[in-house]
N, C-alpha and C positions, 0 to 999 in steps of 0.2 A: 577881760575877755570872758570869764565865767558869767558875770552879770549879763553881757550881751547875749550869750548863749541861752541862759535862762530865760530872759525877756522873749528871744525868739521862740523857744519851745512853748512857753505859755501862751503867747499871742497866737500860736497855731492851735494849741490846745483849746483855748477859749473861743476862738473863732468856729472851730469844729463842733464843740458843744452847742454853740450859739446856733448853728445851721441845724443842728439835730433838733433843737427845741423849736425852731421856726418851722421846721418841716412838720413837727407833731402839731402845731398850731394850724398849719395848712391842711392836715388831715382830720380835722375835727369832725368831718361827716362819717368818718369810719368808727366801728367801736374800738374801744381803747385796748381790748385784749388782742385785736388784730394788729394793732400798733406795736404792741409789747412783743408779738410774735416775730414781726419783721425786724424789730430792733435787735431782738436775740439772735434770730437766724443769720442775719448779715454778719454780725460780729463773729458768731460761733464758726463760720466758714474760715474767716481769717485767723482765729486762735488755733483751730484745729490744724491749719495748714502750718502755723508757725511751730507748734508742738512736735509736728511730725518732722519738720525740717531740722530742728534742733534736737530730735530724737529725746525728748522729755516725756516721762511716763504720764499718761493722761490722769490716772486715778489719784496721783499725790499721795501724801503721807497722812496728814491729819483730816481723814476723810469726814468724820462727823462734823467737824468744824467747817469744812469746806462746804458741805451740804447746807448746814445752817446758814452761813454766810450767803449762799445762793438764794436761799428761800427768802431770808430778810431782805437782801438787795432787790430782789424781783418784787417783792410786795411793795417796798419803798418807791421803786420805779414806776410801778403800776399807778400807785397813789399820785406820784408827781405828774404823770401824764394825764390822769383824770383831772387834776387841778387845773391844767393848762385850758381846759374847756371852760373854766369860770373865772380865771385870772388872767391879767395881762402877763405876757411872757417874762418881762423883767421883775414884775412883783413876785412871781412864782419862783423865780430862780433865786432872788434875794432871801425870801423866806425859807427856802430849801437850805440855804447856807447857815441855818440855826443849828444844823446837825451837830457841830462842835460842842454846843452848849449841852445838848442832850447827852452827847458822849461823855462830857465831864461828870455829868450827874450819874451816868451809869457806872463810870469809873469809880466814884465814890461808893456806890452800893455794891458793886460786883468786885472791883479790884482793890478796894480800900485805899484808893489814892486820895491825896489831900488838895483841896482847892483853896488858894489864899484869898484874903480879903480883896485885893485890888482885881482879881479875876471876877469875883462876883459883882463887882461895881461894873466892869465891862459887860458881863452877862445882862445885867439890868439896863444899861444902855441900849442893847440890842433888842431885849424885850420891850423896852419904851418904844422903839421903832415899830415892833408889831402893834402895840397899842394905838400908836399914832395912825398907822395904816387902817386898822379896823374901826377905831373909834371916831376918826376925823375924815376918813376918806369913804364916802359913800359909795364908790365904785367897787369897793372890795367885797366880794360874795362871801357869806358865812360859810356856805358849803365848801367853796374853794379854799378858804382859809383853813377849815378843819382838815381838809385833805392833804394840804401841803405841809401842815404840822405834823400830820401822822406820817408823811413821807420822810420829814427831818428827823423825827423821833426814831424811826426805824433805821435812818442812815446812821444816826448816833450808835445804835447797837451794830451796825456793820463795822464802824471803826473798832469798837471793842472786839468784836469777833477776829478782825484782821489782825489785831495786836496780839491776840491769843495764838493765831496761827504762827505769826512772827516769820522768821525765815526758814521755816521747815518745808516750805513749798514756793516753787517758782510763781511769780506774779502772773504769768500768762495761764498757769493751771488754775489760779484763783478765779481770774477772769472767765476762763473756759467753763468752769462749773456754774458760773453766774449766768453766762450767755446760754448754756444748754438748758438750765432750769427755766429761764425766761421764754425759751423757744417751746419746751414743752408745756409749760404754764399757759402762756398765751395761745398757743395752738390749739390746746383742748377747749379752753374757755371760749375761744372765737368761733367755734363751729357753728352754734346756733345762730349768730350774728354776722356770719361771714359775708362780706361784700367784695366781689372781685374788683381790684383797682382798674381804673380806665385812664387812658391817656398819660398825662405827665405825672399822674399820682403814683405810677410805677417807679419813676425817678426818685420821688420823694421817700417812698417805702424803700428802695434800695440804698438811698442816702442815710437812712436812720442808722443802719448797721456800720457802714463805712465812717460816717462822721463820728459816731459814738466811739468806734475803735480808735481813730486818729486822735480824738480828745484824750482818751485814756492813755495811749502810748505815749504822746509827747508830754503829757503831765508827769508820767511816770520817769521819763528821761530826764526832765528837769529836777525831780527829787533825787536822781541818782547822781547828779553832778554837783549839787548844792545843798546847804543846809536848810531845814524845814522853814526856818524863820526868814530866809531870803526867798523862798518859792511861795510859801503859803498866800502872802498878800497878793500876788499876781492872779491867784485863783479868781478874784473878784472881777477881774477884766470881764469874765463871762457876764456878769450882771451888767456892766456898761455896755458891752456889745449887744447883748439881748435886748436891753432897752432901746438902744438906738436903731437897731433893726426893725424891731417891733413898731416903732414910731414912724420910721420911714417907709417900711414895706407893708406892714399890716394896719397902719393908721391907728395903733393903739394910742390912748390918751393917758398922760400921767399928771395928776393934779399935783399942786404944791405940797399937799399932805403926803401923797404917796412918795413923792421924791424925798421929802424930809424923814419919812419912815425908813426907806431904803438907805438912806445916809447913815442914819442912827444904827440900823442892823449891821452895815459893813463897818462903820467906826468902831463898834463895840467888839466885834470878832477880830480886826486887824489889831486893834489895841492889845487884845489878849495874846495874840500870836507874838507880837513884839515884847510884851512882858515876859512870856514864857521863855523867849529866846534869851533875855538878859538874866533871867533866874538861872538858866541852864549854864551860862558862863560863869 
């Protein structure tokens, strides 16, 4: 029964994030800061409503870490949205999931954690996927690759920051800081480039915040009812859904090398999750 619930929650989460990613691709004619603004503002309205309903203090406890997490997360999201202008959606999403590798490296440097030999092997498999993507797939843009690797690196720092926050603050408080920062950051930087949305673009902009919030909510619900090793592999459904919808809806092309690279990246990351779960037992 738990597995069925986890699968349901993660499918909803993956589909929501996929629709958000595809919406960003559809809004490529708008400046990325405007996209960041609408992504943040839409979710901010929802998180503020939840905090008010649950009567949870907005400012939280570990405020410096909350601000730091929000700044890093906003920077990572901005780079990810930028990369979608240069990369296919499926490729960008799969490369963004290199974040756990960067997180492990930061954990060694900042938290003095130990990474075992098999984990390095799994990380090398994932990096081999990156090399296949860039070295053998001529469709992969160098600029896009650098942007998404920057986004993944910063996401790795986000994981470390959240682990330092721990259970001191409610998850919605953490997300609220993130969305407030994205709204202010995107709104201010978008002013010189602002372009009023027209027609159905309004629906896409509104959908950014809603889909992003739903994806985050159901992923959190899944992690609340099951162990990390059971839930984490399902996160990569987002890569599958984004690739399929990108192919069918946006007409994106995936070569045999891009597919091989994506498979290697996911194989290495999922193997690491499974290995860590066995070690913890």
